[in-house]
N, C-alpha and C positions, 0 to 999 in steps of 0.2 A: 272514834266517838268524839263529839264536840259538846261543849257546855252550851245548853240552850240559852243562857243569859249573855255570855260574852263571846262565844264562838271559839274559844281556845280548846285545844285538844285535852282529853282526859284519857288516861291509860285504860285499856280494856281490862287489865287485871283488877282495877278498882271496882268494876261492875260486879265482879264475882263476890265482892265483900258486902254488897247492898243486901239488906234484909228489911223487913217491915219496921224494925226498930233501930237500924243503924244506917242512916243516909250517908252519902259521900259529899265532900266539900270541894268545890272548885278552888284550885290553888291561886288562880288569877283574880277572880271577883269575890271569892269567899262565900258565895251562895251555896246552900245545901239542897241536894236533890235526892229523891228516892226513885224507886222503880214503879212504873205504872203497872198495876195488876191488870193484865189484859189477855187476849187470846194468845199472844206470843209467849207469855210466861207459861201458859197451860201447854202449849205445843212443845216447848223446850223440856218441861217436866215430863211430858208423855214420851218424848224421844229418849230421854235418859232412862226412863223406866223400861222401854222396849229394848234399848241397848243392853241393859242388865239382864233382861230375860233371854236375849239371844246369845250374848257372849259370856254370861256368868262373870265371875271374878277373874279376869284375864287381861293380858296386855291389849288385845283388840278393844276391850271395853274402855280402857284408859284413853287410847287414841280416839275412839269414837266420842267419848265424853268431852275431850278437849276440843275436838272439831265443833261439836254442837255448842259448847260454851263460847268458843271464839265467834261463831256466827251470831250467837245471842248478844255478845258484848258489842258487836259492830252494828246491831240493829235495834238495840234496846231504846225505849222511849223514857227519858228522864223527866220527872215532874218535880216542881218545887215542893219542899216540905211544907205542910200546912201552916205552921207558925211563921215561916219565911214569906209566904204569899201575902200576908197581911201587912208586912212592913213596907 
């Protein structure tokens, strides 16, 4: 995943830390980005729920969830935090 502002790489593990209240900051340019709430987020949430229903609490669920989260981290759309866009 790349920073939309400067194009430098951002670790996929940082994407998992994004919530509506805690954006991530690019180490290179210092801009803050949040996650766009879109269809992709709904699909990932649905896939994780289906995985839990199919596998229950087991090792295949953990592997399945990691694969879904890795795909999500590689395809997520980052948007500037509202306060940052006005600067």
